[in-house]
N, CA, C and O atoms as a Maestro MAE file, in Angstrom:
{
 s_m_m2io_version
 :::
 2.0.0
}

f_m_ct {
 s_m_title
 :::
 protein
 m_atom[232] {
  # First column is atom index #
  i_m_mmod_type
  r_m_x_coord
  r_m_y_coord
  r_m_z_coord
  i_m_residue_number
  s_m_chain_name
  s_m_pdb_residue_name
  s_m_pdb_atom_name
  i_m_atomic_number
  :::
  1 25 -14.718 9.005 -10.745 1 A "MET " " N  " 7
  2 3 -13.528 9.533 -9.784 1 A "MET " " CA " 6
  3 2 -12.937 10.835 -10.259 1 A "MET " " C  " 6
  4 15 -12.810 11.186 -11.431 1 A "MET " " O  " 8
  5 25 -12.572 11.545 -9.098 2 A "PRO " " N  " 7
  6 3 -12.368 13.207 -9.608 2 A "PRO " " CA " 6
  7 2 -10.890 13.257 -9.777 2 A "PRO " " C  " 6
  8 15 -10.234 12.387 -9.204 2 A "PRO " " O  " 8
  9 25 -10.354 14.052 -10.403 3 A "ARG " " N  " 7
  10 3 -8.924 14.443 -10.872 3 A "ARG " " CA " 6
  11 2 -8.197 14.596 -9.988 3 A "ARG " " C  " 6
  12 15 -8.808 14.892 -8.960 3 A "ARG " " O  " 8
  13 25 -6.572 14.508 -9.810 4 A "MET " " N  " 7
  14 3 -6.317 14.706 -8.399 4 A "MET " " CA " 6
  15 2 -5.366 15.926 -9.105 4 A "MET " " C  " 6
  16 15 -5.033 15.891 -10.289 4 A "MET " " O  " 8
  17 25 -5.062 16.800 -8.346 5 A "SER " " N  " 7
  18 3 -4.151 18.084 -8.415 5 A "SER " " CA " 6
  19 2 -3.074 18.042 -8.517 5 A "SER " " C  " 6
  20 15 -2.639 17.065 -7.907 5 A "SER " " O  " 8
  21 25 -2.251 18.659 -9.037 6 A "LYS " " N  " 7
  22 3 -0.773 18.462 -9.144 6 A "LYS " " CA " 6
  23 2 -0.163 18.033 -8.004 6 A "LYS " " C  " 6
  24 15 0.454 16.968 -7.968 6 A "LYS " " O  " 8
  25 25 -0.262 18.664 -7.193 7 A "LYS " " N  " 7
  26 3 0.025 18.570 -6.026 7 A "LYS " " CA " 6
  27 2 -0.029 17.232 -5.472 7 A "LYS " " C  " 6
  28 15 0.991 16.771 -4.960 7 A "LYS " " O  " 8
  29 25 -1.139 16.526 -5.515 8 A "GLN " " N  " 7
  30 3 -1.696 15.439 -4.649 8 A "GLN " " CA " 6
  31 2 -0.998 14.164 -5.578 8 A "GLN " " C  " 6
  32 15 -0.558 13.118 -5.099 8 A "GLN " " O  " 8
  33 25 -1.019 14.514 -6.945 9 A "ARG " " N  " 7
  34 3 -0.153 14.027 -7.935 9 A "ARG " " CA " 6
  35 2 1.204 13.233 -7.361 9 A "ARG " " C  " 6
  36 15 1.485 12.088 -7.007 9 A "ARG " " O  " 8
  37 25 1.898 14.566 -7.485 10 A "LEU " " N  " 7
  38 3 3.127 14.295 -6.862 10 A "LEU " " CA " 6
  39 2 3.432 13.535 -5.539 10 A "LEU " " C  " 6
  40 15 4.298 12.678 -5.364 10 A "LEU " " O  " 8
  41 25 2.435 14.085 -4.545 11 A "GLU " " N  " 7
  42 3 2.430 12.983 -3.111 11 A "GLU " " CA " 6
  43 2 1.949 11.527 -3.019 11 A "GLU " " C  " 6
  44 15 2.104 10.717 -2.105 11 A "GLU " " O  " 8
  45 25 1.167 11.374 -4.506 12 A "MET " " N  " 7
  46 3 1.218 9.808 -4.541 12 A "MET " " CA " 6
  47 2 1.784 9.402 -5.525 12 A "MET " " C  " 6
  48 15 1.336 8.442 -6.152 12 A "MET " " O  " 8
  49 25 2.766 9.965 -5.838 13 A "SER " " N  " 7
  50 3 3.547 9.249 -7.618 13 A "SER " " CA " 6
  51 2 3.724 7.977 -7.245 13 A "SER " " C  " 6
  52 15 3.473 7.089 -8.060 13 A "SER " " O  " 8
  53 25 4.277 7.601 -5.694 14 A "MET " " N  " 7
  54 3 4.626 6.190 -5.723 14 A "MET " " CA " 6
  55 2 3.614 5.139 -5.929 14 A "MET " " C  " 6
  56 15 4.004 4.099 -6.459 14 A "MET " " O  " 8
  57 25 2.322 5.252 -5.580 15 A "PHE " " N  " 7
  58 3 0.936 4.327 -5.643 15 A "PHE " " CA " 6
  59 2 0.480 4.611 -7.040 15 A "PHE " " C  " 6
  60 15 -0.049 3.729 -7.717 15 A "PHE " " O  " 8
  61 25 0.663 5.753 -7.457 16 A "ILE " " N  " 7
  62 3 -0.368 5.683 -9.138 16 A "ILE " " CA " 6
  63 2 0.499 4.700 -10.162 16 A "ILE " " C  " 6
  64 15 1.651 4.797 -10.587 16 A "ILE " " O  " 8
  65 25 -0.430 3.825 -10.351 17 A "SER " " N  " 7
  66 3 -0.205 2.506 -11.308 17 A "SER " " CA " 6
  67 2 0.119 2.971 -13.167 17 A "SER " " C  " 6
  68 15 -0.004 4.045 -13.757 17 A "SER " " O  " 8
  69 25 0.367 2.203 -13.427 18 A "SER " " N  " 7
  70 3 0.300 2.702 -15.193 18 A "SER " " CA " 6
  71 2 -0.721 3.055 -15.699 18 A "SER " " C  " 6
  72 15 -0.583 3.417 -16.868 18 A "SER " " O  " 8
  73 25 -1.881 3.110 -15.234 19 A "LYS " " N  " 7
  74 3 -3.204 2.947 -15.500 19 A "LYS " " CA " 6
  75 2 -3.803 4.476 -15.283 19 A "LYS " " C  " 6
  76 15 -4.713 4.926 -15.979 19 A "LYS " " O  " 8
  77 25 -3.221 5.135 -14.321 20 A "GLY " " N  " 7
  78 3 -3.250 6.150 -13.688 20 A "GLY " " CA " 6
  79 2 -3.991 6.367 -12.146 20 A "GLY " " C  " 6
  80 15 -4.321 7.384 -11.536 20 A "GLY " " O  " 8
  81 25 -4.071 5.125 -11.873 21 A "ARG " " N  " 7
  82 3 -5.260 5.187 -10.638 21 A "ARG " " CA " 6
  83 2 -4.226 4.781 -9.477 21 A "ARG " " C  " 6
  84 15 -3.090 4.363 -9.699 21 A "ARG " " O  " 8
  85 25 -4.835 4.980 -8.103 22 A "ILE " " N  " 7
  86 3 -4.113 4.520 -7.147 22 A "ILE " " CA " 6
  87 2 -4.028 2.968 -6.938 22 A "ILE " " C  " 6
  88 15 -4.966 2.222 -7.221 22 A "ILE " " O  " 8
  89 25 -2.889 2.561 -6.446 23 A "GLU " " N  " 7
  90 3 -2.735 1.048 -6.479 23 A "GLU " " CA " 6
  91 2 -1.839 0.541 -5.021 23 A "GLU " " C  " 6
  92 15 -0.658 0.828 -4.825 23 A "GLU " " O  " 8
  93 25 -2.595 -0.166 -4.203 24 A "TYR " " N  " 7
  94 3 -1.746 -0.508 -3.095 24 A "TYR " " CA " 6
  95 2 -1.034 -1.916 -3.086 24 A "TYR " " C  " 6
  96 15 -1.378 -2.580 -4.063 24 A "TYR " " O  " 8
  97 25 -0.277 -2.457 -2.387 25 A "ASN " " N  " 7
  98 3 0.234 -3.646 -2.471 25 A "ASN " " CA " 6
  99 2 -0.441 -4.710 -2.088 25 A "ASN " " C  " 6
  100 15 -1.186 -4.415 -1.153 25 A "ASN " " O  " 8
  101 25 -0.532 -6.158 -2.492 26 A "ARG " " N  " 7
  102 3 -1.272 -6.975 -2.598 26 A "ARG " " CA " 6
  103 2 -1.775 -7.249 -1.399 26 A "ARG " " C  " 6
  104 15 -2.999 -7.228 -1.268 26 A "ARG " " O  " 8
  105 25 -0.737 -7.631 -0.034 27 A "LEU " " N  " 7
  106 3 -1.335 -7.848 1.378 27 A "LEU " " CA " 6
  107 2 -1.929 -6.519 2.069 27 A "LEU " " C  " 6
  108 15 -2.399 -6.533 3.206 27 A "LEU " " O  " 8
  109 25 -1.855 -5.348 1.243 28 A "CYS " " N  " 7
  110 3 -2.424 -4.254 2.025 28 A "CYS " " CA " 6
  111 2 -3.847 -3.734 1.467 28 A "CYS " " C  " 6
  112 15 -4.556 -2.870 1.981 28 A "CYS " " O  " 8
  113 25 -4.072 -4.415 0.376 29 A "LYS " " N  " 7
  114 3 -5.637 -4.348 0.067 29 A "LYS " " CA " 6
  115 2 -6.639 -4.620 0.635 29 A "LYS " " C  " 6
  116 15 -7.749 -4.176 0.342 29 A "LYS " " O  " 8
  117 25 -6.371 -5.440 1.587 30 A "ALA " " N  " 7
  118 3 -7.582 -6.292 2.165 30 A "ALA " " CA " 6
  119 2 -7.028 -5.640 3.614 30 A "ALA " " C  " 6
  120 15 -7.629 -6.212 4.523 30 A "ALA " " O  " 8
  121 25 -6.375 -4.944 3.981 31 A "CYS " " N  " 7
  122 3 -5.939 -4.458 5.471 31 A "CYS " " CA " 6
  123 2 -7.149 -3.394 5.909 31 A "CYS " " C  " 6
  124 15 -7.660 -2.783 4.970 31 A "CYS " " O  " 8
  125 25 -7.552 -3.172 6.983 32 A "VAL " " N  " 7
  126 3 -8.333 -2.068 7.659 32 A "VAL " " CA " 6
  127 2 -7.596 -1.121 8.156 32 A "VAL " " C  " 6
  128 15 -8.292 -0.266 8.703 32 A "VAL " " O  " 8
  129 25 -6.431 -0.905 8.199 33 A "HIS " " N  " 7
  130 3 -5.370 -0.060 8.706 33 A "HIS " " CA " 6
  131 2 -4.876 0.883 7.445 33 A "HIS " " C  " 6
  132 15 -4.496 0.560 6.319 33 A "HIS " " O  " 8
  133 25 -5.029 2.184 8.072 34 A "ASP " " N  " 7
  134 3 -4.555 3.024 7.094 34 A "ASP " " CA " 6
  135 2 -2.925 3.341 6.683 34 A "ASP " " C  " 6
  136 15 -2.496 4.318 6.071 34 A "ASP " " O  " 8
  137 25 -2.180 2.196 7.223 35 A "CYS " " N  " 7
  138 3 -0.848 2.361 6.841 35 A "CYS " " CA " 6
  139 2 -0.160 1.813 5.603 35 A "CYS " " C  " 6
  140 15 1.030 1.496 5.593 35 A "CYS " " O  " 8
  141 25 -1.176 1.698 4.305 36 A "LYS " " N  " 7
  142 3 -0.858 1.107 3.162 36 A "LYS " " CA " 6
  143 2 -0.068 1.276 2.420 36 A "LYS " " C  " 6
  144 15 -0.305 2.357 1.881 36 A "LYS " " O  " 8
  145 25 1.105 0.684 1.885 37 A "GLN " " N  " 7
  146 3 1.812 0.807 1.125 37 A "GLN " " CA " 6
  147 2 1.837 0.616 -0.643 37 A "GLN " " C  " 6
  148 15 0.975 -0.084 -1.175 37 A "GLN " " O  " 8
  149 25 2.676 1.161 -1.290 38 A "SER " " N  " 7
  150 3 2.624 1.160 -2.884 38 A "SER " " CA " 6
  151 2 3.088 -0.379 -3.390 38 A "SER " " C  " 6
  152 15 3.872 -1.204 -2.920 38 A "SER " " O  " 8
  153 25 2.243 -0.359 -4.546 39 A "HIS " " N  " 7
  154 3 2.453 -1.589 -5.339 39 A "HIS " " CA " 6
  155 2 3.378 -1.795 -5.364 39 A "HIS " " C  " 6
  156 15 3.722 -2.931 -5.037 39 A "HIS " " O  " 8
  157 25 4.413 -0.773 -5.789 40 A "ARG " " N  " 7
  158 3 5.681 -0.977 -5.978 40 A "ARG " " CA " 6
  159 2 6.706 -1.384 -4.794 40 A "ARG " " C  " 6
  160 15 7.877 -1.687 -5.024 40 A "ARG " " O  " 8
  161 25 6.215 -1.361 -3.688 41 A "ALA " " N  " 7
  162 3 7.164 -1.632 -2.649 41 A "ALA " " CA " 6
  163 2 7.224 -3.177 -2.492 41 A "ALA " " C  " 6
  164 15 6.254 -3.929 -2.586 41 A "ALA " " O  " 8
  165 25 8.766 -3.606 -2.189 42 A "ILE " " N  " 7
  166 3 8.969 -5.061 -2.244 42 A "ILE " " CA " 6
  167 2 8.917 -5.777 -0.738 42 A "ILE " " C  " 6
  168 15 8.408 -6.869 -0.486 42 A "ILE " " O  " 8
  169 25 9.382 -5.144 -0.081 43 A "VAL " " N  " 7
  170 3 9.720 -5.564 1.326 43 A "VAL " " CA " 6
  171 2 8.500 -4.804 2.174 43 A "VAL " " C  " 6
  172 15 8.311 -3.595 2.040 43 A "VAL " " O  " 8
  173 25 7.739 -5.585 3.007 44 A "ILE " " N  " 7
  174 3 6.648 -4.678 3.715 44 A "ILE " " CA " 6
  175 2 7.224 -4.864 5.012 44 A "ILE " " C  " 6
  176 15 7.770 -5.896 5.399 44 A "ILE " " O  " 8
  177 25 7.036 -3.564 5.807 45 A "ASP " " N  " 7
  178 3 7.215 -3.590 7.334 45 A "ASP " " CA " 6
  179 2 6.322 -3.127 7.784 45 A "ASP " " C  " 6
  180 15 6.251 -1.923 8.031 45 A "ASP " " O  " 8
  181 25 5.084 -4.257 8.087 46 A "CYS " " N  " 7
  182 3 3.837 -3.582 8.566 46 A "CYS " " CA " 6
  183 2 3.728 -3.756 10.410 46 A "CYS " " C  " 6
  184 15 3.908 -4.912 10.793 46 A "CYS " " O  " 8
  185 25 3.501 -2.893 11.322 47 A "PRO " " N  " 7
  186 3 3.496 -3.542 12.499 47 A "PRO " " CA " 6
  187 2 1.968 -3.895 12.723 47 A "PRO " " C  " 6
  188 15 1.524 -4.061 13.859 47 A "PRO " " O  " 8
  189 25 1.477 -3.961 12.011 48 A "LYS " " N  " 7
  190 3 0.004 -4.711 12.370 48 A "LYS " " CA " 6
  191 2 0.064 -6.008 11.477 48 A "LYS " " C  " 6
  192 15 -0.771 -6.883 11.706 48 A "LYS " " O  " 8
  193 25 1.044 -6.205 10.420 49 A "HIS " " N  " 7
  194 3 0.601 -7.655 9.787 49 A "HIS " " CA " 6
  195 2 1.882 -8.246 10.241 49 A "HIS " " C  " 6
  196 15 2.988 -7.730 10.076 49 A "HIS " " O  " 8
  197 25 1.511 -9.926 11.114 50 A "THR " " N  " 7
  198 3 2.658 -10.708 11.194 50 A "THR " " CA " 6
  199 2 2.336 -12.066 10.388 50 A "THR " " C  " 6
  200 15 1.155 -12.412 10.357 50 A "THR " " O  " 8
  201 25 3.192 -12.776 9.805 51 A "PRO " " N  " 7
  202 3 2.903 -13.987 9.393 51 A "PRO " " CA " 6
  203 2 2.596 -15.006 10.300 51 A "PRO " " C  " 6
  204 15 3.133 -15.085 11.405 51 A "PRO " " O  " 8
  205 25 1.724 -15.820 9.867 52 A "ARG " " N  " 7
  206 3 1.232 -16.641 10.332 52 A "ARG " " CA " 6
  207 2 2.164 -17.813 11.232 52 A "ARG " " C  " 6
  208 15 1.756 -18.451 12.203 52 A "ARG " " O  " 8
  209 25 3.595 -17.891 10.573 53 A "SER " " N  " 7
  210 3 4.712 -18.589 10.800 53 A "SER " " CA " 6
  211 2 5.468 -18.130 11.969 53 A "SER " " C  " 6
  212 15 6.059 -18.967 12.651 53 A "SER " " O  " 8
  213 25 5.508 -16.908 12.262 54 A "GLU " " N  " 7
  214 3 5.844 -15.931 13.205 54 A "GLU " " CA " 6
  215 2 5.134 -16.315 14.360 54 A "GLU " " C  " 6
  216 15 5.720 -16.972 15.220 54 A "GLU " " O  " 8
  217 25 3.856 -15.968 14.507 55 A "LYS " " N  " 7
  218 3 2.997 -16.096 15.194 55 A "LYS " " CA " 6
  219 2 3.020 -17.554 16.053 55 A "LYS " " C  " 6
  220 15 3.033 -17.504 17.282 55 A "LYS " " O  " 8
  221 25 3.022 -18.778 15.389 56 A "SER " " N  " 7
  222 3 3.202 -19.838 16.014 56 A "SER " " CA " 6
  223 2 4.549 -20.376 16.840 56 A "SER " " C  " 6
  224 15 4.693 -21.242 17.703 56 A "SER " " O  " 8
  225 25 5.415 -19.514 16.211 57 A "LYS " " N  " 7
  226 3 6.732 -19.886 17.012 57 A "LYS " " CA " 6
  227 2 6.720 -19.279 18.472 57 A "LYS " " C  " 6
  228 15 7.160 -19.930 19.419 57 A "LYS " " O  " 8
  229 25 6.222 -18.059 18.613 58 A "GLY " " N  " 7
  230 3 5.995 -17.811 20.242 58 A "GLY " " CA " 6
  231 2 5.388 -18.281 21.095 58 A "GLY " " C  " 6
  232 15 5.465 -17.819 22.234 58 A "GLY " " O  " 8
  :::
 }
 m_bond[231] {
  # First column is bond index #
  i_m_from
  i_m_to
  i_m_order
  :::
  1 1 2 1
  2 2 3 1
  3 3 4 2
  4 3 5 1
  5 5 6 1
  6 6 7 1
  7 7 8 2
  8 7 9 1
  9 9 10 1
  10 10 11 1
  11 11 12 2
  12 11 13 1
  13 13 14 1
  14 14 15 1
  15 15 16 2
  16 15 17 1
  17 17 18 1
  18 18 19 1
  19 19 20 2
  20 19 21 1
  21 21 22 1
  22 22 23 1
  23 23 24 2
  24 23 25 1
  25 25 26 1
  26 26 27 1
  27 27 28 2
  28 27 29 1
  29 29 30 1
  30 30 31 1
  31 31 32 2
  32 31 33 1
  33 33 34 1
  34 34 35 1
  35 35 36 2
  36 35 37 1
  37 37 38 1
  38 38 39 1
  39 39 40 2
  40 39 41 1
  41 41 42 1
  42 42 43 1
  43 43 44 2
  44 43 45 1
  45 45 46 1
  46 46 47 1
  47 47 48 2
  48 47 49 1
  49 49 50 1
  50 50 51 1
  51 51 52 2
  52 51 53 1
  53 53 54 1
  54 54 55 1
  55 55 56 2
  56 55 57 1
  57 57 58 1
  58 58 59 1
  59 59 60 2
  60 59 61 1
  61 61 62 1
  62 62 63 1
  63 63 64 2
  64 63 65 1
  65 65 66 1
  66 66 67 1
  67 67 68 2
  68 67 69 1
  69 69 70 1
  70 70 71 1
  71 71 72 2
  72 71 73 1
  73 73 74 1
  74 74 75 1
  75 75 76 2
  76 75 77 1
  77 77 78 1
  78 78 79 1
  79 79 80 2
  80 79 81 1
  81 81 82 1
  82 82 83 1
  83 83 84 2
  84 83 85 1
  85 85 86 1
  86 86 87 1
  87 87 88 2
  88 87 89 1
  89 89 90 1
  90 90 91 1
  91 91 92 2
  92 91 93 1
  93 93 94 1
  94 94 95 1
  95 95 96 2
  96 95 97 1
  97 97 98 1
  98 98 99 1
  99 99 100 2
  100 99 101 1
  101 101 102 1
  102 102 103 1
  103 103 104 2
  104 103 105 1
  105 105 106 1
  106 106 107 1
  107 107 108 2
  108 107 109 1
  109 109 110 1
  110 110 111 1
  111 111 112 2
  112 111 113 1
  113 113 114 1
  114 114 115 1
  115 115 116 2
  116 115 117 1
  117 117 118 1
  118 118 119 1
  119 119 120 2
  120 119 121 1
  121 121 122 1
  122 122 123 1
  123 123 124 2
  124 123 125 1
  125 125 126 1
  126 126 127 1
  127 127 128 2
  128 127 129 1
  129 129 130 1
  130 130 131 1
  131 131 132 2
  132 131 133 1
  133 133 134 1
  134 134 135 1
  135 135 136 2
  136 135 137 1
  137 137 138 1
  138 138 139 1
  139 139 140 2
  140 139 141 1
  141 141 142 1
  142 142 143 1
  143 143 144 2
  144 143 145 1
  145 145 146 1
  146 146 147 1
  147 147 148 2
  148 147 149 1
  149 149 150 1
  150 150 151 1
  151 151 152 2
  152 151 153 1
  153 153 154 1
  154 154 155 1
  155 155 156 2
  156 155 157 1
  157 157 158 1
  158 158 159 1
  159 159 160 2
  160 159 161 1
  161 161 162 1
  162 162 163 1
  163 163 164 2
  164 163 165 1
  165 165 166 1
  166 166 167 1
  167 167 168 2
  168 167 169 1
  169 169 170 1
  170 170 171 1
  171 171 172 2
  172 171 173 1
  173 173 174 1
  174 174 175 1
  175 175 176 2
  176 175 177 1
  177 177 178 1
  178 178 179 1
  179 179 180 2
  180 179 181 1
  181 181 182 1
  182 182 183 1
  183 183 184 2
  184 183 185 1
  185 185 186 1
  186 186 187 1
  187 187 188 2
  188 187 189 1
  189 189 190 1
  190 190 191 1
  191 191 192 2
  192 191 193 1
  193 193 194 1
  194 194 195 1
  195 195 196 2
  196 195 197 1
  197 197 198 1
  198 198 199 1
  199 199 200 2
  200 199 201 1
  201 201 202 1
  202 202 203 1
  203 203 204 2
  204 203 205 1
  205 205 206 1
  206 206 207 1
  207 207 208 2
  208 207 209 1
  209 209 210 1
  210 210 211 1
  211 211 212 2
  212 211 213 1
  213 213 214 1
  214 214 215 1
  215 215 216 2
  216 215 217 1
  217 217 218 1
  218 218 219 1
  219 219 220 2
  220 219 221 1
  221 221 222 1
  222 222 223 1
  223 223 224 2
  224 223 225 1
  225 225 226 1
  226 226 227 1
  227 227 228 2
  228 227 229 1
  229 229 230 1
  230 230 231 1
  231 231 232 2
  :::
 }
}
């Protein structure tokens, strides 16, 4: 894995884990879309992801 430049590291600082690797939220890991959110995010607001309970209500 190539090293990140200082600029890239600053841009991706929210996504970098304590191990120094880019890490995404557990719901975003399996997602095919490019709107990935950080592993530090608590609330996910993803237009592509809707829980099954909301789909069955409509």
